[in-house]
C-alpha positions in Angstrom: 89.6 85.6 118.6 88.9 87.1 114.8 91.2 86.7 112.3 92.4 89.8 110.3 92.3 90.0 106.5 95.8 90.7 104.6 95.5 93.9 102.7 97.3 92.4 99.5 94.1 90.0 99.0 91.6 93.0 99.0 93.1 93.4 95.6 93.0 89.7 94.8 89.7 89.5 95.8 88.5 92.0 93.7 90.4 90.6 90.5 89.1 87.2 91.1 88.1 85.3 94.3 89.4 82.1 92.9 92.9 83.5 92.5 93.5 83.7 96.5 92.9 79.7 96.5 95.4 79.1 93.4 97.5 81.4 95.4 97.7 79.3 98.0 98.2 76.2 96.4 100.9 77.2 94.4 102.7 79.3 96.6 105.8 76.8 97.9 106.1 75.9 93.7 109.4 77.5 91.8 108.0 81.0 90.9 109.5 81.0 87.5 106.5 78.2 87.3 103.9 80.6 88.6 105.4 84.3 88.0 104.6 85.5 84.5 107.0 88.6 83.6 105.0 91.3 85.5 105.2 89.6 89.0 108.7 88.7 88.2 109.2 92.8 87.3 107.1 93.8 90.0 109.2 91.9 92.7 112.2 92.4 91.1 111.3 96.3 91.8 110.4 95.6 95.3 113.4 94.4 96.4 114.3 97.8 97.9 111.5 98.4 100.0 111.3 94.5 101.1 114.8 95.1 102.5 114.3 98.3 103.9 117.4 99.4 101.9 115.4 102.2 99.3 116.2 104.5 102.0 118.3 105.8 105.0 116.8 108.8 105.8 115.5 108.5 109.2 111.8 109.6 108.2 111.2 107.4 105.8 109.6 104.1 106.6 109.4 101.3 104.8 107.9 97.9 104.7 106.0 98.8 108.0 103.8 96.4 109.3 100.2 98.0 109.2 97.1 96.7 110.7 93.6 97.8 111.6 91.1 96.7 114.7 88.5 98.5 113.8 88.4 97.1 110.6 90.2 93.9 110.9 93.3 93.9 108.4 96.7 93.6 108.7 99.4 94.2 105.6 102.7 96.6 104.8 102.7 99.7 103.6 105.3 100.3 100.9 106.9 104.0 101.9 105.8 107.0 104.2 107.7 110.3 104.4 107.2 111.7 107.4 108.4 115.0 106.8 105.9 115.4 103.8 103.0 113.0 105.8 103.1 111.2 102.6 101.8 107.6 102.3 102.9 105.7 99.1 102.1 102.5 97.1 105.0 101.7 94.4 104.1 99.1 91.5 106.3 98.9 88.7 103.9 99.5 86.1 100.8 101.5 86.3 98.6 102.0 83.6 94.9 102.1 85.1 94.3 102.5 89.1 91.8 99.4 89.8 89.2 99.9 92.9 91.4 97.2 94.3 94.6 99.1 94.0 92.5 102.3 95.5 91.3 100.4 98.3 94.7 98.7 99.4 96.1 101.9 99.5 92.5 103.1 101.4 93.5 100.2 104.3 97.0 101.0 104.4 96.0 105.1 105.1 93.6 103.8 108.0 96.2 101.7 109.9 98.6 104.2 109.6 95.7 106.4 111.1 94.7 104.4 113.8 98.2 103.6 114.4 98.8 107.1 115.1 100.6 108.4 112.2 99.9 111.7 110.6 99.1 111.1 106.8 97.8 114.2 104.9 98.8 113.0 101.3 98.4 109.7 99.6 99.9 108.4 96.2 100.7 105.2 93.6 104.3 105.6 92.2 105.1 103.3 88.9 108.4 102.9 88.8 108.7 102.0 84.9 107.9 105.6 84.3 108.9 107.4 87.3 105.4 109.0 87.7 104.1 109.9 90.9 99.9 109.3 90.9 98.3 111.6 93.7 94.8 109.8 95.6 92.6 112.0 97.2 92.5 110.9 101.5 90.0 108.5 101.7 86.5 110.5 103.3 84.2 108.2 105.8 82.0 107.5 103.2 85.3 105.7 101.4 85.7 103.9 104.6 81.6 102.7 104.4 82.6 101.2 101.5 85.9 99.7 102.2 84.7 98.0 105.3 81.6 96.7 103.2 83.9 95.2 101.3 86.0 93.8 103.7 82.4 92.3 104.9 81.4 90.9 101.6 85.2 89.2 101.7 84.4 87.7 105.3 81.1 86.8 104.2 82.1 85.1 100.7 80.9 81.8 99.6 83.7 79.9 97.7 81.0 77.3 96.8 79.1 79.5 94.9 79.3 79.8 91.5 82.6 82.2 90.1 81.8 84.3 87.3 84.4 84.1 84.6 85.6 86.7 83.2 87.9 86.1 80.5 89.5 89.8 79.9 90.9 89.4 83.6 91.6 85.4 83.0 94.1 86.2 80.4 96.1 88.6 83.0 96.0 86.1 85.4 99.5 84.5 86.4 97.3 81.5 87.5 95.3 81.1 83.8 96.9 78.1 82.6 96.5 76.2 85.7 92.9 77.1 86.6 90.5 74.5 86.6 87.7 77.5 85.7 88.6 78.4 82.1 90.6 76.8 79.4 91.7 80.0 78.1 95.7 81.2 77.6 97.1 83.9 79.4 98.9 86.7 77.6 102.1 85.8 79.3 103.1 82.6 77.8 
């Protein structure tokens, strides 16, 4: 049986494949030891979605488990507004939309489509600024790109040399615990 890839790890993989390993190593640790301010804010802002208390509207679905047999991925969406046929990925703060975040939203979209949901619009929503960022519906070319990325993820060799990017490292919550760099993160 083939294992499914968690959608949330797609963004992590682009950021730094080693961060996935570190996340699993420190998963049971006290959050105060490993979570930086952005993660703490994000988790607090996500509470209403995770606990399904965001909305009582029948046409709004939060924290829905989704999967795609075709792509071999599994995860959860933040918010689907059925009346508007709108899928929303919520972030506490959003200054730039990175490729990994886009892959995450595309993956959710393809999962929901495969599960029979109608989606006509996609968006990111920044909670801190109450701003919505519409995103184009992914094309077949985008699906091919996502599929190629998922294959790269599946065939990643952790024994290969890691390319350390100090600009990313300083924004990694595991930076101070990482054996690949001597850099401190910006959150200490």
